[in-house]
The first five atom37 places (N, CA, C, CB, O) and aatype in JSON, in Angstrom:
{
  "aatype": [12, 7, 18, 1, 14, 13, 9, 3, 14, 9, 15, 10, 8, 6, 8, 17, 13, 17, 10, 10, 10, 14, 12, 0, 10, 7, 19, 15, 9, 19, 18, 11, 0, 9, 1, 10, 1, 3, 12, 6, 1, 18, 17, 1, 0, 19, 12, 9, 12, 16, 19, 5, 9, 19, 19, 7, 12, 9, 19, 10, 7, 9, 0, 15, 18, 10, 10, 19, 0, 19, 18, 19, 5, 10, 10, 0, 6, 1, 0, 0, 7, 15],
  "atom_mask": [
    [1, 1, 1, 1, 1],
    [1, 1, 1, 0, 1],
    [1, 1, 1, 1, 1],
    [1, 1, 1, 1, 1],
    [1, 1, 1, 1, 1],
    [1, 1, 1, 1, 1],
    [1, 1, 1, 1, 1],
    [1, 1, 1, 1, 1],
    [1, 1, 1, 1, 1],
    [1, 1, 1, 1, 1],
    [1, 1, 1, 1, 1],
    [1, 1, 1, 1, 1],
    [1, 1, 1, 1, 1],
    [1, 1, 1, 1, 1],
    [1, 1, 1, 1, 1],
    [1, 1, 1, 1, 1],
    [1, 1, 1, 1, 1],
    [1, 1, 1, 1, 1],
    [1, 1, 1, 1, 1],
    [1, 1, 1, 1, 1],
    [1, 1, 1, 1, 1],
    [1, 1, 1, 1, 1],
    [1, 1, 1, 1, 1],
    [1, 1, 1, 1, 1],
    [1, 1, 1, 1, 1],
    [1, 1, 1, 0, 1],
    [1, 1, 1, 1, 1],
    [1, 1, 1, 1, 1],
    [1, 1, 1, 1, 1],
    [1, 1, 1, 1, 1],
    [1, 1, 1, 1, 1],
    [1, 1, 1, 1, 1],
    [1, 1, 1, 1, 1],
    [1, 1, 1, 1, 1],
    [1, 1, 1, 1, 1],
    [1, 1, 1, 1, 1],
    [1, 1, 1, 1, 1],
    [1, 1, 1, 1, 1],
    [1, 1, 1, 1, 1],
    [1, 1, 1, 1, 1],
    [1, 1, 1, 1, 1],
    [1, 1, 1, 1, 1],
    [1, 1, 1, 1, 1],
    [1, 1, 1, 1, 1],
    [1, 1, 1, 1, 1],
    [1, 1, 1, 1, 1],
    [1, 1, 1, 1, 1],
    [1, 1, 1, 1, 1],
    [1, 1, 1, 1, 1],
    [1, 1, 1, 1, 1],
    [1, 1, 1, 1, 1],
    [1, 1, 1, 1, 1],
    [1, 1, 1, 1, 1],
    [1, 1, 1, 1, 1],
    [1, 1, 1, 1, 1],
    [1, 1, 1, 0, 1],
    [1, 1, 1, 1, 1],
    [1, 1, 1, 1, 1],
    [1, 1, 1, 1, 1],
    [1, 1, 1, 1, 1],
    [1, 1, 1, 0, 1],
    [1, 1, 1, 1, 1],
    [1, 1, 1, 1, 1],
    [1, 1, 1, 1, 1],
    [1, 1, 1, 1, 1],
    [1, 1, 1, 1, 1],
    [1, 1, 1, 1, 1],
    [1, 1, 1, 1, 1],
    [1, 1, 1, 1, 1],
    [1, 1, 1, 1, 1],
    [1, 1, 1, 1, 1],
    [1, 1, 1, 1, 1],
    [1, 1, 1, 1, 1],
    [1, 1, 1, 1, 1],
    [1, 1, 1, 1, 1],
    [1, 1, 1, 1, 1],
    [1, 1, 1, 1, 1],
    [1, 1, 1, 1, 1],
    [1, 1, 1, 1, 1],
    [1, 1, 1, 1, 1],
    [1, 1, 1, 0, 1],
    [1, 1, 1, 1, 1]
  ],
  "atom_positions": [
    [[0.87, -1.21, 0.04], [-0.16, -0.05, 0.01], [0.85, 1.08, -0.06], [-1.28, 0.06, 1.38], [1.91, 1.05, 0.58]],
    [[0.46, 2.13, -0.89], [1.3, 3.61, -0.83], [1.26, 4.52, 0.17], [0.0, 0.0, 0.0], [0.45, 4.33, 1.08]],
    [[1.89, 5.38, 0.19], [1.74, 6.54, 1.03], [0.4, 7.35, 0.97], [2.81, 7.42, 0.7], [0.04, 7.73, -0.14]],
    [[-0.38, 7.64, 2.08], [-1.52, 8.3, 2.02], [-1.65, 9.63, 2.98], [-2.5, 7.32, 2.31], [-1.94, 9.63, 4.17]],
    [[-1.37, 10.7, 2.22], [-1.16, 11.87, 2.99], [-2.39, 12.29, 4.09], [-0.93, 13.0, 1.94], [-3.57, 12.02, 3.88]],
    [[-1.97, 12.88, 5.1], [-2.89, 13.28, 6.12], [-3.32, 11.95, 6.9], [-4.16, 14.04, 5.45], [-3.81, 12.09, 8.02]],
    [[-3.18, 10.91, 6.48], [-3.55, 9.6, 7.14], [-2.35, 8.82, 7.7], [-4.26, 8.69, 6.12], [-2.41, 8.27, 8.8]],
    [[-1.19, 8.8, 6.87], [0.16, 8.14, 7.29], [0.95, 9.34, 7.45], [0.85, 7.05, 6.19], [1.32, 9.85, 6.39]],
    [[1.28, 9.88, 8.43], [2.32, 11.07, 8.67], [3.64, 10.6, 8.3], [2.37, 11.59, 10.2], [3.98, 9.44, 8.53]],
    [[4.46, 11.5, 7.71], [5.86, 11.13, 7.65], [6.6, 11.11, 8.91], [6.52, 11.98, 6.79], [6.4, 11.95, 9.79]],
    [[7.49, 10.13, 9.02], [8.27, 10.01, 10.12], [9.56, 10.81, 10.19], [8.53, 8.72, 10.27], [10.56, 10.29, 9.7]],
    [[9.65, 11.98, 10.74], [10.62, 12.85, 10.95], [11.09, 13.2, 12.26], [10.28, 13.85, 10.4], [11.49, 14.32, 12.56]],
    [[11.05, 12.2, 13.07], [11.29, 12.44, 14.49], [12.72, 12.64, 14.74], [10.79, 11.32, 15.34], [13.1, 13.3, 15.71]],
    [[13.55, 12.08, 13.88], [15.12, 12.26, 14.06], [15.36, 13.81, 13.58], [16.09, 11.06, 13.04], [16.23, 14.49, 14.12]],
    [[14.56, 14.31, 12.54], [15.11, 15.23, 11.76], [14.35, 16.62, 11.91], [15.12, 14.71, 10.38], [14.49, 17.57, 11.14]],
    [[13.37, 16.58, 13.2], [12.43, 17.74, 13.19], [12.9, 19.12, 13.32], [11.55, 17.6, 14.18], [12.16, 20.07, 13.08]],
    [[14.18, 19.23, 13.73], [14.92, 20.47, 13.99], [15.1, 21.2, 12.74], [16.25, 20.21, 14.62], [15.19, 22.43, 12.77]],
    [[15.16, 20.52, 11.63], [15.45, 21.24, 10.15], [14.15, 21.7, 9.77], [16.07, 20.21, 8.89], [14.19, 22.42, 8.77]],
    [[12.92, 21.5, 10.3], [11.65, 22.1, 10.04], [11.63, 23.27, 10.55], [10.58, 21.42, 10.47], [10.74, 23.95, 10.05]],
    [[12.4, 23.95, 11.56], [12.22, 25.09, 11.99], [12.74, 26.18, 11.06], [12.73, 25.12, 13.19], [12.11, 27.24, 11.03]],
    [[13.89, 26.02, 10.26], [14.25, 27.02, 9.36], [13.08, 27.33, 8.29], [15.55, 26.57, 8.68], [12.67, 28.49, 8.28]],
    [[12.58, 26.57, 7.52], [11.41, 26.78, 6.64], [10.29, 27.48, 7.45], [10.9, 25.41, 6.05], [9.85, 28.56, 7.05]],
    [[9.81, 26.91, 8.56], [8.66, 27.53, 9.36], [9.08, 28.88, 9.6], [8.33, 26.79, 10.73], [8.27, 29.75, 9.28]],
    [[10.13, 29.25, 10.08], [10.83, 30.71, 10.6], [10.63, 31.53, 9.41], [12.59, 30.68, 11.04], [9.98, 32.57, 9.5]],
    [[11.17, 31.13, 8.24], [11.17, 31.76, 7.04], [9.74, 32.13, 6.51], [11.88, 30.93, 6.12], [9.49, 33.21, 5.98]],
    [[8.82, 31.11, 6.71], [7.6, 31.44, 6.11], [6.9, 32.4, 7.0], [0.0, 0.0, 0.0], [6.13, 33.25, 6.54]],
    [[7.14, 32.29, 8.22], [6.3, 33.23, 9.24], [6.87, 34.62, 9.0], [6.46, 32.77, 10.94], [6.12, 35.6, 9.0]],
    [[8.23, 34.75, 8.8], [8.92, 36.02, 8.55], [8.39, 36.73, 7.27], [10.44, 35.77, 8.42], [8.13, 37.93, 7.3]],
    [[8.24, 35.91, 6.08], [7.79, 36.42, 4.93], [6.3, 37.06, 4.99], [7.91, 35.35, 3.96], [5.98, 38.16, 4.56]],
    [[5.48, 36.14, 5.61], [4.1, 36.79, 5.79], [4.03, 37.74, 6.69], [3.11, 35.93, 6.14], [3.14, 38.58, 6.5]],
    [[4.72, 37.86, 7.62], [4.47, 38.95, 8.87], [4.97, 40.21, 8.2], [5.41, 38.62, 10.44], [4.34, 41.27, 8.2]],
    [[6.16, 40.02, 7.62], [6.71, 41.4, 6.99], [6.18, 41.95, 5.86], [8.01, 41.32, 6.64], [6.34, 43.14, 5.58]],
    [[5.45, 41.03, 5.05], [4.77, 41.4, 4.01], [3.4, 42.34, 4.33], [4.5, 40.15, 3.32], [2.84, 43.17, 3.6]],
    [[3.09, 41.9, 5.61], [1.67, 42.59, 6.28], [2.19, 43.79, 7.06], [0.73, 41.49, 7.45], [1.53, 44.83, 6.98]],
    [[3.21, 43.78, 7.73], [3.52, 44.81, 8.57], [4.38, 46.03, 7.83], [4.26, 44.19, 9.73], [4.14, 47.19, 8.16]],
    [[5.22, 45.77, 7.0], [5.86, 46.94, 6.3], [5.29, 47.75, 5.49], [6.76, 46.63, 5.66], [4.57, 47.3, 4.6]],
    [[5.51, 49.14, 5.64], [4.9, 50.2, 4.64], [5.26, 49.95, 3.17], [5.41, 51.67, 5.01], [4.47, 49.85, 2.23]],
    [[6.65, 49.86, 3.15], [7.22, 49.63, 1.58], [8.08, 48.55, 1.52], [8.06, 50.84, 0.97], [8.51, 48.01, 2.53]],
    [[8.34, 48.21, 0.45], [9.06, 46.8, 0.34], [10.67, 47.25, -0.17], [8.16, 45.64, -0.95], [11.33, 46.53, -0.92]],
    [[11.06, 48.35, 0.27], [12.55, 48.7, -0.05], [13.55, 47.88, 0.52], [12.9, 50.03, 0.36], [14.57, 47.58, -0.1]],
    [[13.25, 47.4, 1.97], [14.13, 46.76, 2.67], [13.53, 45.44, 3.13], [14.58, 47.59, 3.71], [13.78, 45.0, 4.25]],
    [[12.65, 44.76, 2.17], [11.7, 43.57, 2.62], [12.69, 42.33, 2.91], [10.5, 43.14, 1.36], [12.47, 41.63, 3.89]],
    [[13.65, 42.09, 2.16], [14.2, 40.89, 2.18], [15.27, 40.87, 3.44], [14.82, 40.61, 0.78], [15.49, 39.82, 4.03]],
    [[15.89, 42.04, 3.77], [16.52, 42.32, 4.75], [16.14, 42.19, 6.07], [16.79, 43.26, 4.58], [16.83, 41.78, 7.0]],
    [[14.74, 42.63, 6.08], [13.86, 42.57, 7.29], [13.59, 41.15, 7.44], [12.52, 43.41, 7.18], [13.76, 40.57, 8.52]],
    [[13.18, 40.57, 6.41], [12.81, 38.9, 6.67], [13.72, 38.17, 7.28], [12.59, 38.09, 5.45], [13.52, 37.44, 8.25]],
    [[14.96, 38.38, 6.59], [16.32, 37.64, 7.21], [16.63, 37.97, 8.49], [17.61, 37.94, 6.47], [17.03, 37.04, 9.19]],
    [[16.53, 39.16, 9.03], [16.66, 39.29, 10.31], [15.71, 38.8, 11.14], [16.81, 40.39, 10.57], [16.06, 38.28, 12.21]],
    [[14.41, 38.88, 10.79], [13.35, 38.19, 11.61], [13.5, 36.8, 11.86], [12.11, 38.31, 11.03], [13.26, 36.28, 12.95]],
    [[13.98, 36.1, 10.67], [14.36, 34.64, 10.65], [15.23, 34.15, 11.68], [14.99, 34.3, 9.44], [15.03, 33.24, 12.48]],
    [[16.37, 35.02, 11.52], [17.48, 34.65, 12.58], [17.08, 34.99, 13.72], [18.77, 35.24, 12.43], [17.66, 34.45, 14.66]],
    [[16.18, 35.81, 13.97], [15.77, 36.22, 15.42], [14.93, 35.04, 15.84], [14.9, 37.71, 15.54], [15.26, 34.46, 16.87]],
    [[13.95, 34.65, 15.2], [13.18, 33.51, 15.49], [14.08, 32.27, 15.88], [12.29, 33.21, 14.29], [13.95, 31.74, 16.98]],
    [[15.05, 31.81, 14.9], [15.8, 30.63, 15.24], [16.67, 30.71, 16.36], [16.55, 30.23, 14.19], [16.82, 29.74, 17.11]],
    [[17.32, 31.92, 16.57], [18.23, 32.13, 17.91], [17.21, 32.14, 18.85], [19.21, 33.54, 18.04], [17.48, 31.37, 19.77]],
    [[16.04, 32.75, 19.0], [15.17, 32.68, 20.16], [14.73, 31.32, 20.5], [0.0, 0.0, 0.0], [14.59, 30.97, 21.67]],
    [[14.51, 30.55, 19.47], [14.23, 29.08, 19.72], [15.32, 28.3, 20.27], [13.83, 28.43, 18.51], [15.04, 27.39, 21.06]],
    [[16.63, 28.54, 19.92], [17.81, 27.8, 20.57], [18.04, 28.29, 22.01], [19.16, 28.01, 19.73], [18.4, 27.54, 22.92]],
    [[17.81, 29.54, 22.12], [17.8, 30.04, 23.61], [16.93, 29.46, 24.4], [17.53, 31.38, 23.78], [17.33, 28.87, 25.4]],
    [[15.59, 29.52, 24.11], [14.62, 28.88, 24.74], [14.92, 27.49, 25.03], [13.5, 28.99, 24.05], [14.83, 27.06, 26.18]],
    [[15.28, 26.71, 23.99], [15.76, 25.48, 24.23], [16.69, 25.13, 25.28], [0.0, 0.0, 0.0], [16.47, 24.26, 26.12]],
    [[17.73, 25.81, 25.23], [18.89, 26.01, 26.39], [18.31, 26.25, 27.72], [19.88, 27.28, 26.11], [18.67, 25.65, 28.73]],
    [[17.47, 27.09, 27.67], [17.0, 27.7, 29.02], [16.04, 26.75, 29.61], [16.31, 29.16, 28.87], [15.95, 26.67, 30.84]],
    [[15.2, 25.91, 28.72], [14.31, 24.94, 29.41], [15.23, 23.73, 29.7], [12.98, 24.51, 28.5], [14.93, 23.02, 30.66]],
    [[16.18, 23.46, 29.07], [17.1, 22.41, 29.47], [17.85, 22.47, 30.8], [18.04, 22.31, 28.49], [18.11, 21.54, 31.56]],
    [[18.16, 23.91, 30.9], [18.69, 24.37, 32.32], [17.96, 24.26, 33.29], [19.03, 25.58, 32.43], [18.31, 23.79, 34.37]],
    [[16.8, 24.73, 33.01], [15.48, 24.71, 34.08], [15.31, 23.12, 34.69], [13.85, 25.2, 33.14], [15.38, 22.84, 35.88]],
    [[15.08, 22.2, 33.65], [14.72, 20.9, 33.84], [16.01, 20.05, 34.4], [14.15, 20.35, 32.49], [15.92, 19.29, 35.36]],
    [[17.14, 20.27, 33.72], [18.28, 19.16, 34.03], [19.13, 19.85, 35.22], [19.37, 18.79, 32.56], [19.88, 19.09, 35.84]],
    [[19.09, 21.19, 35.59], [19.85, 21.65, 36.65], [19.12, 22.25, 37.85], [20.72, 22.57, 36.14], [19.44, 21.96, 39.01]],
    [[18.09, 23.14, 37.53], [17.51, 23.57, 38.66], [16.61, 22.56, 39.38], [16.82, 24.69, 38.34], [16.65, 22.37, 40.6]],
    [[15.81, 21.93, 38.54], [14.89, 20.97, 39.19], [15.58, 19.71, 39.87], [13.91, 20.49, 38.14], [14.98, 19.01, 40.68]],
    [[16.74, 19.52, 39.51], [17.65, 18.47, 40.07], [18.0, 19.04, 41.29], [18.91, 18.1, 39.21], [17.82, 18.33, 42.29]],
    [[18.44, 20.12, 41.44], [18.97, 20.93, 42.77], [17.85, 21.17, 43.56], [19.68, 22.36, 42.5], [18.05, 21.2, 44.78]],
    [[16.59, 21.37, 43.09], [15.52, 21.48, 44.01], [15.13, 20.04, 44.67], [14.31, 22.12, 43.26], [14.75, 19.93, 45.84]],
    [[15.25, 19.14, 43.91], [15.13, 17.62, 44.25], [15.98, 17.13, 45.34], [15.47, 16.76, 43.07], [15.57, 16.52, 46.33]],
    [[17.28, 17.48, 45.08], [18.4, 17.16, 46.15], [17.91, 17.78, 47.13], [19.88, 17.58, 45.92], [17.56, 16.95, 47.97]],
    [[17.64, 19.14, 47.57], [17.6, 19.91, 48.37], [16.1, 19.29, 49.18], [17.73, 21.36, 47.71], [16.03, 19.24, 50.4]],
    [[15.17, 18.93, 48.43], [13.96, 18.55, 49.15], [14.2, 17.13, 49.89], [12.72, 18.48, 48.11], [13.62, 16.85, 50.95]],
    [[15.01, 16.33, 49.3], [15.39, 14.89, 49.78], [16.3, 15.09, 50.91], [16.13, 13.97, 48.64], [16.33, 14.22, 51.78]],
    [[17.1, 16.22, 51.01], [18.16, 16.29, 52.34], [17.32, 16.88, 53.43], [0.0, 0.0, 0.0], [17.78, 16.77, 54.56]],
    [[16.13, 17.49, 53.29], [15.32, 18.04, 54.27], [14.72, 17.02, 55.22], [14.31, 18.8, 53.65], [13.98, 17.38, 56.13]]
  ]
}
């Protein structure tokens, strides 16, 4: 039986992070097309926003890792010691 779109999802569990780049670019293109008054510096603004989204997601990922792996572990050790 062949592939059935929307019924059989593509297995991209190992490569999900590569989908961040086209998603960020698409959001930036649409948002800047709506918000900018003139298209003089459109592509520059799109690229800047795309980089901001990607860097923001990386920072949020690091922050959540630190929160769970470091801070919660410290709280658990402190609660166990009390």
